[in-house]
Backbone bond lengths (Angstrom), bond angles and torsions (degrees), N, CA, C in turn:
res aa  C-N    CA-C-N  psi(-1)  N-CA   C-N-CA  omega(-1)  CA-C   N-CA-C  phi
1 M - - - 1.459 - - 1.521 108.77 -
2 S 1.358 117.68 115.96 1.453 120.43 -178.47 1.523 109.94 -75.84
3 I 1.326 115.35 151.17 1.449 119.95 -175.82 1.523 110.35 -69.71
4 P 1.337 118.48 131.61 1.460 121.12 -178.37 1.518 111.21 -81.05
5 A 1.334 116.02 -167.99 1.451 120.25 175.64 1.522 109.68 -65.26
6 Y 1.320 114.93 167.70 1.468 120.31 -179.14 1.527 110.61 -54.42
7 R 1.331 115.65 131.00 1.454 121.30 176.95 1.534 108.68 -139.68
8 R 1.319 115.97 139.44 1.463 120.60 176.09 1.521 108.49 -145.45
9 F 1.309 116.24 127.30 1.454 122.21 178.05 1.527 108.16 -120.73
10 V 1.318 115.61 124.35 1.467 121.87 -179.48 1.515 108.28 -117.87
11 F 1.328 116.33 137.05 1.457 121.25 -176.18 1.524 109.90 -116.88
12 P 1.336 117.53 136.47 1.465 120.38 -178.88 1.516 111.84 -64.97
13 S 1.327 115.99 129.69 1.471 119.77 -177.42 1.513 112.10 -67.28
14 S 1.345 116.92 -21.78 1.460 120.33 -177.79 1.524 112.87 -85.40
15 A 1.351 117.86 -6.82 1.460 119.95 -175.46 1.520 112.43 -68.68
16 N 1.329 116.44 -46.07 1.466 120.83 -178.77 1.527 109.50 -137.71
17 P 1.346 116.88 67.74 1.472 119.56 -173.13 1.519 114.35 -66.56
18 H 1.347 117.79 -14.59 1.466 119.69 -175.45 1.539 112.93 -101.45
19 L 1.326 116.83 4.64 1.461 118.34 174.82 1.529 109.47 -66.29
20 P 1.328 118.03 142.07 1.470 119.13 179.82 1.522 112.72 -63.99
21 L 1.332 115.69 -31.96 1.467 121.05 179.08 1.526 107.37 -130.71
22 I 1.314 116.36 119.60 1.460 121.49 -176.12 1.522 109.26 -115.21
23 V 1.318 116.83 119.55 1.463 121.30 176.81 1.522 108.71 -81.26
24 E 1.322 116.00 126.07 1.457 120.60 176.86 1.528 110.44 -88.27
25 S 1.336 116.27 -43.55 1.461 119.63 179.39 1.523 110.09 -157.20
26 I 1.307 114.33 157.69 1.463 121.26 175.20 1.519 106.93 -152.92
27 G 1.315 116.56 146.79 1.458 117.51 -179.29 1.510 112.71 179.45
28 C 1.315 114.72 -173.77 1.458 121.57 178.62 1.516 109.00 -142.27
29 N 1.307 115.29 153.24 1.453 121.41 -179.03 1.524 108.70 -141.56
30 P 1.331 118.22 107.38 1.469 120.21 -177.78 1.524 113.56 -70.75
31 D 1.322 117.17 -14.68 1.466 121.62 179.52 1.527 107.57 -138.38
32 Q 1.334 114.84 74.20 1.459 121.14 -174.05 1.523 111.66 -59.89
33 E 1.341 115.21 125.17 1.451 120.30 178.52 1.528 110.20 -83.21
34 K 1.312 116.05 168.62 1.461 121.89 177.26 1.518 109.68 -70.19
35 V 1.327 116.22 135.01 1.460 122.09 -179.36 1.525 108.99 -127.00
36 N 1.332 116.54 135.82 1.463 121.34 176.24 1.526 108.12 -134.61
37 R 1.326 116.41 117.74 1.466 121.05 -178.05 1.536 109.30 -125.61
38 P 1.332 117.95 87.66 1.467 120.10 -179.55 1.526 112.98 -65.94
39 E 1.336 117.46 -18.84 1.461 120.51 177.27 1.528 111.80 -98.82
40 G 1.330 116.63 1.77 1.454 119.23 -174.72 1.515 110.95 75.54
41 Y 1.334 115.66 -169.85 1.459 121.16 177.77 1.523 107.52 -113.06
42 P 1.321 118.86 144.66 1.473 119.70 -174.32 1.518 115.22 -70.96
43 C 1.347 117.95 -12.85 1.469 121.75 -179.45 1.526 109.55 -118.99
44 Y 1.330 115.73 172.12 1.458 119.67 166.87 1.530 107.41 -61.53
45 H 1.313 115.96 138.12 1.466 120.36 -172.91 1.526 109.76 -128.98
46 W 1.328 115.16 112.51 1.460 121.43 174.68 1.521 108.53 -100.93
47 L 1.333 116.64 132.45 1.461 122.53 178.48 1.517 108.20 -135.16
48 Q 1.323 117.30 129.55 1.462 120.07 178.97 1.525 110.71 -134.22
49 T 1.326 114.85 152.89 1.458 121.73 179.49 1.518 110.25 -91.70
50 D 1.317 115.77 130.67 1.459 121.20 174.06 1.524 110.94 -104.17
51 D 1.339 115.50 -30.68 1.459 119.63 -177.94 1.527 108.89 -153.56
52 G 1.321 117.02 139.46 1.451 120.73 -179.84 1.522 111.96 80.20
53 E 1.340 116.40 -155.41 1.456 122.20 -179.73 1.522 109.60 -143.63
54 G 1.313 114.38 148.82 1.456 119.71 176.80 1.517 110.43 -136.93
55 R 1.310 115.62 160.59 1.464 121.54 177.45 1.519 108.58 -116.32
56 I 1.322 116.33 129.57 1.453 121.18 177.16 1.522 109.38 -118.83
57 T 1.314 115.91 133.04 1.456 122.60 -177.62 1.520 108.60 -121.11
58 Y 1.324 116.59 138.15 1.460 121.59 -179.94 1.528 107.47 -155.98
59 G 1.315 116.94 133.82 1.457 121.56 175.88 1.515 115.06 50.95
60 G 1.321 116.96 32.92 1.455 119.73 179.95 1.514 114.53 89.03
61 E 1.329 118.48 -9.10 1.461 122.27 177.64 1.533 109.62 -95.94
62 S 1.329 116.61 154.45 1.459 121.52 178.45 1.522 109.17 -142.71
63 I 1.340 116.63 129.53 1.461 120.92 177.94 1.521 109.29 -131.95
64 I 1.320 114.99 160.21 1.463 121.83 177.52 1.522 109.04 -102.32
65 L 1.317 115.80 130.72 1.456 121.28 175.11 1.516 108.62 -103.64
66 K 1.344 115.64 109.71 1.457 121.27 177.59 1.523 109.58 -96.42
67 T 1.323 116.07 178.70 1.454 120.51 177.02 1.525 110.15 -56.91
68 N 1.334 115.35 141.95 1.470 122.29 -178.91 1.527 112.22 64.39
69 S 1.315 115.38 40.34 1.462 120.24 172.84 1.519 108.50 -148.08
70 G 1.329 115.51 155.32 1.456 120.27 -179.53 1.509 110.34 -155.19
71 I 1.321 115.63 171.01 1.460 121.17 -178.63 1.521 109.42 -137.75
72 L 1.324 115.84 142.88 1.456 122.23 175.04 1.520 108.43 -112.89
73 L 1.325 115.86 123.32 1.456 121.73 179.35 1.526 109.64 -111.25
74 P 1.327 117.53 143.26 1.463 120.50 178.31 1.523 110.70 -77.55
75 P 1.329 118.09 162.62 1.468 120.66 177.15 1.520 111.22 -59.66
76 G 1.329 114.90 138.83 1.454 120.17 173.70 1.506 116.60 81.44
77 M 1.333 119.21 2.70 1.469 119.73 178.78 1.531 109.44 -83.94
78 P 1.341 118.20 116.84 1.461 120.45 179.29 1.530 110.77 -58.52
79 H 1.332 116.31 138.60 1.462 119.56 -179.02 1.523 110.50 -160.12
80 A 1.315 114.52 166.81 1.466 122.26 175.38 1.517 107.64 -150.38
81 Y 1.329 116.68 150.71 1.468 119.06 176.09 1.525 110.40 -151.93
82 E 1.317 114.44 155.55 1.460 121.05 -178.41 1.523 109.98 -162.54
83 A 1.323 116.00 161.65 1.454 121.24 176.26 1.528 109.77 -67.76
84 I 1.315 115.92 152.47 1.466 121.23 179.84 1.522 109.72 -86.76
85 D 1.330 115.42 132.38 1.476 122.18 175.57 1.520 112.54 56.21
86 R 1.345 116.11 31.39 1.461 122.23 174.55 1.530 113.15 63.28
87 N 1.299 117.51 14.41 1.461 120.20 175.43 1.520 109.14 -80.35
88 K 1.325 115.96 164.84 1.457 119.49 177.90 1.519 110.24 -70.52
89 W 1.311 114.17 141.04 1.465 121.73 -179.74 1.528 107.68 -131.85
90 G 1.325 115.67 114.40 1.452 120.39 -179.93 1.516 110.99 -93.78
91 T 1.319 117.37 129.56 1.464 121.20 -175.70 1.525 112.19 -131.50
92 Y 1.328 115.02 156.95 1.462 124.09 164.44 1.525 106.86 -120.47
93 Y 1.308 116.18 149.90 1.464 119.19 -179.75 1.525 110.12 -144.75
94 L 1.314 113.86 157.74 1.459 122.50 179.08 1.523 107.15 -146.58
95 T 1.339 117.40 126.67 1.459 121.21 175.24 1.520 108.17 -120.33
96 F 1.324 115.79 137.76 1.460 118.94 -173.73 1.522 110.83 -154.31
97 G 1.319 114.74 162.54 1.454 122.33 176.53 1.512 108.68 -153.17
98 G 1.319 117.04 -144.65 1.455 121.00 -177.86 1.517 111.16 112.08
99 E 1.327 115.63 155.25 1.455 120.80 -175.37 1.527 113.49 -59.21
100 A 1.323 116.42 -31.77 1.469 119.71 -175.63 1.523 112.83 -103.39
101 A 1.332 117.95 6.64 1.472 119.79 -175.87 1.524 111.98 -57.05
102 G 1.323 116.69 -47.20 1.462 120.13 -179.78 1.512 112.24 -62.85
103 A 1.339 116.65 -40.60 1.468 120.39 179.63 1.527 111.19 -67.18
104 I 1.329 116.73 -37.34 1.470 120.56 178.96 1.529 109.87 -64.53
105 L 1.324 116.75 -45.39 1.466 119.88 178.46 1.522 110.70 -61.78
106 S 1.320 116.38 -41.51 1.461 120.12 178.90 1.521 111.21 -63.58
107 A 1.346 117.20 -40.50 1.461 120.93 179.30 1.521 111.39 -63.16
108 Y 1.329 116.28 -32.41 1.461 120.42 178.13 1.536 111.82 -89.13
109 A 1.329 116.88 6.72 1.476 122.51 179.82 1.521 111.49 58.92
110 I 1.329 116.26 37.05 1.461 122.21 175.97 1.522 107.61 -103.18
111 H 1.322 116.20 113.37 1.463 121.13 -176.72 1.517 108.30 -115.58
112 E 1.313 115.63 108.71 1.453 120.87 -176.87 1.533 110.65 -83.09
113 P 1.340 119.08 151.30 1.453 125.18 -1.48 1.527 111.02 -74.77
114 A 1.323 116.10 140.22 1.458 119.96 -178.25 1.517 110.15 -145.03
115 R 1.304 115.01 142.78 1.467 121.12 175.03 1.514 108.59 -104.37
116 F 1.345 115.98 142.32 1.453 121.86 177.17 1.526 109.71 -125.55
117 D 1.328 115.15 142.41 1.466 121.97 173.48 1.520 108.11 -125.85
118 W 1.332 116.66 154.05 1.463 120.63 178.64 1.529 109.68 -152.59
119 E 1.314 115.08 163.24 1.465 121.09 179.57 1.532 110.57 -71.78
120 S 1.315 115.87 154.63 1.463 120.40 -176.27 1.525 112.88 -63.56
121 D 1.349 117.44 -26.87 1.463 119.91 -180.00 1.532 112.04 -94.44
122 S 1.315 117.63 11.54 1.460 121.43 -179.70 1.522 110.68 -73.97
123 I 1.325 116.14 152.49 1.458 121.22 176.14 1.528 111.17 -61.43
124 L 1.336 116.40 -23.22 1.457 120.36 -179.52 1.524 112.61 -66.67
125 S 1.321 116.70 -21.07 1.463 120.16 -178.37 1.522 111.93 -65.90
126 D 1.330 116.66 -30.96 1.460 120.03 -171.38 1.522 115.29 -119.48
127 I 1.337 118.46 -3.23 1.460 118.31 -171.01 1.527 112.71 -66.53
128 L 1.326 118.79 -42.32 1.461 119.26 178.32 1.521 110.93 -67.97
129 A 1.327 116.58 -36.17 1.460 119.70 176.59 1.524 110.60 -61.74
130 S 1.319 117.05 -38.87 1.466 120.89 178.64 1.526 111.02 -65.98
131 I 1.335 116.48 -39.66 1.466 119.91 178.52 1.526 110.49 -63.90
132 V 1.322 116.51 -45.42 1.466 120.90 178.70 1.522 110.65 -61.01
133 E 1.319 116.37 -40.99 1.466 120.95 179.27 1.522 111.14 -61.59
134 Q 1.329 117.29 -41.87 1.457 120.98 178.60 1.530 111.22 -67.06
135 L 1.303 116.98 -37.49 1.462 120.21 -179.24 1.522 112.21 -66.29
136 Q 1.318 116.61 -26.67 1.459 119.45 178.90 1.527 112.08 -65.30
137 L 1.331 116.59 -17.42 1.467 120.36 177.89 1.521 111.54 -75.67
138 G 1.326 116.66 -15.11 1.457 120.69 175.47 1.507 115.89 75.43
139 N 1.323 117.54 25.80 1.464 120.34 -176.32 1.524 114.24 -98.58
140 D 1.340 117.56 8.74 1.462 119.33 -175.71 1.534 110.51 -139.11
141 P 1.341 117.86 62.31 1.468 120.06 -173.80 1.518 114.32 -65.90
142 F 1.340 118.51 -23.49 1.459 120.73 -176.15 1.527 113.56 -105.51
143 G 1.317 117.36 4.65 1.454 120.10 172.96 1.514 116.02 79.09
144 L 1.339 118.59 20.36 1.460 120.18 178.86 1.517 111.65 -71.77
145 E 1.332 116.22 -49.31 1.463 120.22 -178.56 1.519 111.32 -67.96
146 V 1.324 116.91 -39.79 1.460 118.93 -177.81 1.525 110.75 -68.76
147 S 1.329 117.73 -28.16 1.458 120.23 175.60 1.523 110.53 -63.67
148 S 1.323 116.33 -45.39 1.463 120.51 177.24 1.526 110.98 -64.07
149 A 1.339 115.90 -39.94 1.464 120.11 179.70 1.528 111.19 -64.97
150 A 1.329 116.79 -38.40 1.464 120.25 178.54 1.523 111.07 -65.99
151 Y 1.326 115.73 -38.03 1.476 120.40 177.12 1.530 109.70 -61.35
152 R 1.332 116.79 -44.35 1.474 120.52 178.14 1.520 111.06 -64.47
153 F 1.331 115.89 -38.67 1.460 119.64 179.89 1.521 111.22 -60.56
154 L 1.324 117.17 -44.35 1.465 120.46 -179.84 1.522 110.88 -63.78
155 G 1.337 115.90 -37.61 1.462 119.36 177.00 1.516 111.99 -64.13
156 L 1.335 116.63 -43.16 1.468 120.77 179.06 1.526 111.05 -68.98
157 L 1.342 115.94 -35.02 1.464 119.73 177.32 1.520 110.51 -62.12
158 S 1.330 116.01 -42.25 1.457 120.63 178.21 1.524 111.65 -66.01
159 K 1.326 116.11 -35.60 1.464 120.66 -174.74 1.526 112.60 -80.63
160 Y 1.329 116.85 -43.32 1.464 119.96 -172.05 1.524 114.37 -107.93
161 G 1.311 117.94 -14.53 1.458 119.90 -179.93 1.519 111.68 -83.96
162 Q 1.305 116.02 148.45 1.456 121.88 175.72 1.524 107.34 -98.34
163 A 1.322 114.79 103.94 1.466 120.02 -173.11 1.512 111.57 -85.57
164 S 1.306 115.30 144.03 1.463 121.42 171.10 1.510 106.94 -135.55
165 R 1.323 116.08 109.88 1.467 121.34 179.53 1.519 108.41 -61.80
166 I 1.304 115.86 128.88 1.454 120.73 -176.96 1.514 109.44 -92.79
167 P 1.315 117.86 118.81 1.467 118.64 -179.40 1.525 111.45 -70.42
168 V 1.308 116.64 139.30 1.455 120.30 174.36 1.517 108.40 -84.92
169 T 1.294 115.89 164.95 1.455 119.44 -177.08 1.522 110.54 -68.30
170 R 1.342 116.04 163.61 1.458 120.38 178.18 1.524 110.52 -61.87
171 G 1.343 114.75 -33.59 1.453 118.14 179.06 1.523 111.92 -63.47
172 I 1.332 116.77 -43.79 1.463 121.22 177.97 1.522 109.38 -62.75
173 E 1.328 116.65 -40.74 1.464 119.76 179.69 1.525 110.50 -60.74
174 K 1.325 116.90 -39.64 1.464 120.39 178.84 1.527 111.13 -66.08
175 L 1.334 115.57 -36.86 1.457 119.97 -175.52 1.520 113.50 -84.88
176 Q 1.326 117.92 -16.03 1.462 120.39 -171.90 1.528 113.12 -55.15
177 P 1.353 119.85 -43.33 1.475 118.13 177.53 1.530 112.54 -58.93
178 L 1.324 116.24 -36.84 1.465 119.42 179.37 1.529 110.86 -71.84
179 L 1.333 117.39 -40.49 1.463 120.25 178.77 1.520 110.33 -61.31
180 T 1.333 116.31 -39.40 1.463 120.45 176.37 1.523 110.79 -65.42
181 W 1.330 116.42 -42.14 1.463 121.21 179.16 1.519 110.97 -62.19
182 I 1.334 116.97 -41.86 1.469 120.72 178.54 1.522 110.47 -61.70
183 D 1.323 116.94 -42.13 1.458 120.55 179.98 1.523 111.45 -62.60
184 Q 1.325 116.82 -27.88 1.465 120.85 -178.34 1.527 113.32 -92.34
185 N 1.343 117.42 -16.93 1.465 120.14 -172.52 1.523 113.77 -129.43
186 Y 1.323 118.60 10.67 1.465 121.37 -175.33 1.532 112.60 -59.67
187 D 1.350 117.47 -21.09 1.461 120.37 -176.67 1.526 113.21 -78.96
188 N 1.325 117.09 -1.19 1.466 121.36 178.67 1.532 109.21 -87.11
189 P 1.332 118.25 112.16 1.470 119.57 -175.85 1.523 113.87 -72.57
190 D 1.330 118.04 -8.44 1.465 121.39 -177.12 1.528 113.08 -89.29
191 I 1.321 118.05 1.26 1.467 120.80 -179.21 1.527 110.26 -68.58
192 G 1.323 116.59 130.51 1.456 122.26 174.91 1.521 110.10 -131.26
193 L 1.316 116.79 -175.95 1.466 121.05 -178.87 1.525 111.07 -59.93
194 D 1.325 117.38 -41.05 1.464 120.33 -179.56 1.531 110.83 -62.35
195 T 1.329 116.61 -39.70 1.468 120.48 178.53 1.517 110.46 -61.87
196 L 1.320 116.53 -45.47 1.463 121.00 -179.59 1.523 110.77 -63.23
197 A 1.324 116.94 -41.78 1.463 120.86 -179.44 1.525 111.08 -64.97
198 E 1.331 116.68 -36.64 1.465 120.55 -179.72 1.519 111.94 -63.95
199 V 1.323 117.38 -32.11 1.468 120.46 -179.77 1.520 110.48 -59.77
200 L 1.331 116.68 -38.19 1.468 121.26 179.88 1.527 112.21 -98.07
201 N 1.331 116.17 3.63 1.466 120.21 -179.75 1.526 110.81 54.71
202 T 1.324 115.06 49.87 1.459 120.36 -179.70 1.520 108.39 -137.37
203 S 1.304 116.86 178.96 1.465 121.13 179.18 1.522 110.15 -87.40
204 G 1.323 115.79 156.17 1.454 119.57 176.93 1.517 111.71 -61.77
205 R 1.320 116.91 -35.81 1.462 120.67 179.80 1.525 110.97 -64.52
206 H 1.346 116.79 -45.73 1.458 119.80 -179.41 1.528 110.68 -66.64
207 L 1.323 116.23 -38.89 1.459 119.65 179.22 1.525 110.35 -63.45
208 N 1.323 115.75 -41.48 1.462 119.51 178.63 1.527 111.06 -62.00
209 Q 1.328 117.17 -39.59 1.467 120.90 178.80 1.530 111.07 -63.96
210 L 1.348 117.01 -40.46 1.453 120.96 178.58 1.526 111.13 -61.75
211 F 1.321 116.39 -47.62 1.464 120.32 -178.63 1.529 111.13 -65.55
212 Q 1.312 116.87 -40.04 1.459 119.93 -179.96 1.525 111.12 -64.62
213 S 1.341 117.03 -37.30 1.467 120.32 -177.88 1.522 112.23 -72.90
214 I 1.328 117.07 -28.53 1.466 120.46 -175.88 1.524 112.35 -100.06
215 F 1.353 116.08 -47.14 1.461 120.03 -174.49 1.522 113.36 -106.80
216 A 1.338 116.89 -9.49 1.468 122.27 -178.98 1.528 111.74 64.15
217 I 1.322 118.22 24.31 1.456 123.85 174.73 1.530 108.50 -141.95
218 S 1.317 116.33 166.69 1.463 120.52 179.12 1.527 110.30 -78.59
219 P 1.351 117.50 162.96 1.460 120.16 177.50 1.526 112.48 -59.12
220 Y 1.341 116.88 -40.32 1.459 119.18 -178.79 1.527 111.14 -69.45
221 A 1.330 117.20 -35.72 1.466 120.16 176.25 1.527 110.31 -64.04
222 Y 1.337 116.55 -37.29 1.472 120.43 176.20 1.523 109.88 -61.88
223 L 1.341 116.60 -43.50 1.463 121.14 179.21 1.529 110.70 -60.26
224 I 1.320 117.32 -44.62 1.463 120.98 179.74 1.527 110.39 -63.30
225 Q 1.338 117.07 -42.73 1.460 120.29 178.05 1.519 110.90 -61.04
226 H 1.334 115.79 -38.47 1.458 119.89 179.38 1.528 109.99 -66.06
227 R 1.319 116.78 -40.66 1.463 119.95 177.90 1.526 111.18 -63.73
228 I 1.316 116.98 -41.71 1.467 120.41 178.22 1.522 110.48 -63.36
229 H 1.332 116.10 -41.01 1.470 120.60 178.25 1.530 110.54 -60.54
230 K 1.330 117.34 -45.29 1.459 120.87 179.48 1.528 110.61 -65.74
231 A 1.325 116.96 -38.00 1.461 120.41 177.87 1.532 110.75 -63.60
232 K 1.332 117.10 -40.06 1.461 120.52 177.09 1.523 111.05 -59.48
233 E 1.338 116.19 -42.99 1.462 119.99 179.14 1.524 110.76 -58.90
234 Q 1.325 117.00 -43.41 1.456 120.36 -178.46 1.520 112.08 -72.50
235 L 1.322 117.41 -38.31 1.456 120.57 178.32 1.525 111.23 -61.77
236 A 1.342 116.09 -40.00 1.457 120.56 -178.11 1.524 112.88 -82.34
237 G 1.324 116.87 -33.43 1.458 119.58 -171.82 1.506 116.18 -104.36
238 Q 1.349 117.73 -12.28 1.465 120.25 -178.43 1.534 109.48 -131.19
239 P 1.325 117.09 77.35 1.475 121.02 -175.68 1.522 114.31 -64.73
240 D 1.331 118.19 -16.92 1.468 120.57 -179.37 1.524 112.81 -79.63
241 L 1.317 118.12 -16.80 1.463 121.26 179.36 1.528 110.22 -79.50
242 T 1.315 116.93 137.33 1.461 120.61 176.88 1.524 110.14 -79.86
243 V 1.309 116.01 164.51 1.459 120.85 177.39 1.523 110.25 -61.97
244 I 1.319 117.14 -37.00 1.467 120.74 178.40 1.531 110.57 -63.73
245 Q 1.337 116.90 -42.47 1.465 120.06 178.39 1.522 111.32 -63.97
246 I 1.321 116.54 -43.41 1.461 121.00 -179.05 1.523 110.08 -65.67
247 A 1.325 116.90 -37.69 1.464 120.40 177.62 1.527 110.26 -58.17
248 G 1.329 116.45 -46.96 1.460 120.08 -179.91 1.504 112.96 -66.13
249 E 1.321 117.14 -42.28 1.458 120.98 -178.07 1.527 112.11 -72.68
250 S 1.325 117.37 -16.31 1.469 121.51 179.91 1.517 112.44 -95.93
251 G 1.356 117.14 -1.12 1.455 119.71 175.39 1.515 115.81 97.41
252 F 1.352 117.08 12.59 1.461 120.06 178.59 1.532 109.54 -97.03
253 R 1.324 115.80 142.55 1.459 120.07 -175.10 1.523 112.97 -69.65
254 D 1.324 117.01 -32.14 1.464 119.50 -179.90 1.521 109.11 -152.50
255 A 1.313 115.78 164.30 1.459 121.60 -174.85 1.533 112.35 -66.37
256 S 1.345 117.11 -36.46 1.467 119.00 -177.99 1.527 111.19 -64.73
257 H 1.342 116.95 -41.29 1.464 120.72 176.63 1.525 109.95 -63.91
258 F 1.323 117.13 -41.61 1.466 121.57 178.64 1.524 111.12 -60.90
259 V 1.331 116.61 -48.62 1.472 120.22 -177.58 1.519 110.71 -62.07
260 A 1.334 116.92 -43.84 1.469 120.63 -179.43 1.525 111.15 -64.08
261 T 1.337 116.91 -42.78 1.470 120.81 -179.86 1.523 110.58 -68.44
262 F 1.315 116.89 -41.90 1.463 120.96 179.70 1.531 110.22 -61.98
263 R 1.347 116.33 -43.58 1.469 119.88 179.17 1.527 110.98 -62.99
264 R 1.331 116.61 -40.29 1.461 120.60 -179.23 1.525 111.47 -64.14
265 H 1.326 117.44 -35.05 1.461 121.07 -177.44 1.521 113.39 -85.72
266 T 1.319 118.08 -28.63 1.474 120.48 -172.73 1.518 114.44 -117.13
267 G 1.348 116.88 -15.22 1.453 119.65 -177.84 1.515 113.82 81.77
268 M 1.335 117.13 8.10 1.466 121.16 178.98 1.517 109.53 -148.99
269 T 1.326 116.19 164.07 1.455 120.21 177.45 1.524 109.76 -79.87
270 P 1.334 118.16 163.06 1.469 120.18 176.09 1.526 113.01 -56.78
271 Q 1.344 117.26 -39.43 1.454 119.92 179.33 1.521 111.52 -65.68
272 Q 1.317 117.64 -39.71 1.466 120.76 177.19 1.522 110.93 -63.96
273 F 1.341 116.36 -41.26 1.465 120.19 177.40 1.517 110.22 -62.56
274 R 1.331 116.96 -43.44 1.468 120.97 -179.21 1.522 111.35 -60.26
275 K 1.322 117.81 -41.78 1.462 121.04 -178.47 1.523 112.00 -61.73
276 L 1.335 116.49 -28.86 1.478 120.05 179.49 1.520 111.95 -73.63
277 H 1.335 118.63 -15.62 1.450 121.63 -172.77 1.527 113.10 -120.91
278 I 1.309 117.06 15.45 1.467 120.91 176.68 1.524 109.53 -108.64
């Protein structure tokens, strides 16, 4: 099945918040443009090549995605990708989340980041194309059917794909305990550079060098980005929470500081962002 014209389907996160697996977007791009995401993507991100070749870089690693291969990246992993030698690169992609997404991947023994390859006559070659084709009929505005289809896709990927766990760099391995700690403690407004350095039992200077070499930002800037990311999730997924409540739960001392920081990072206020996702 040859890749069709550009297609992108986005589903409101508030439509079915209790589904175990929630598809955020799915689509295809016959001429994939260059993408750079220093903050990563907020959902699990699957990207596969349908035509041509592309290069994807993450955490200092770089791999080539050829036809009949794809990669699954976890939420928040900084990455960039582009076509090789300026040639056309046709891609399909799927982004998803949900309360049970991690458990589903674990049940299928899919440990991200991971690359998968498959034979050209495999069902994996056409399954996303088939999903996109069905969505063009317009019969699934709230993402119920595509959620089930994504669940089946992950099962088939586990069954028919040849997985190769992609090792992260030594720098990422060193930082992983701290990244996990930040995810668990970002709501504490008293966190500073010294606190972050203590988690890894290192100096603030060395920690800053590690973050700059891997993420090209400081440790504290990473923390702020993480707080903004968590605030976005709450703004889009929890409409009953006030901006003041979200500010506190995201680790900001007061709402005015939160609004100013959010505007600086996104170009809009929290309320404006919320209106785009309701």
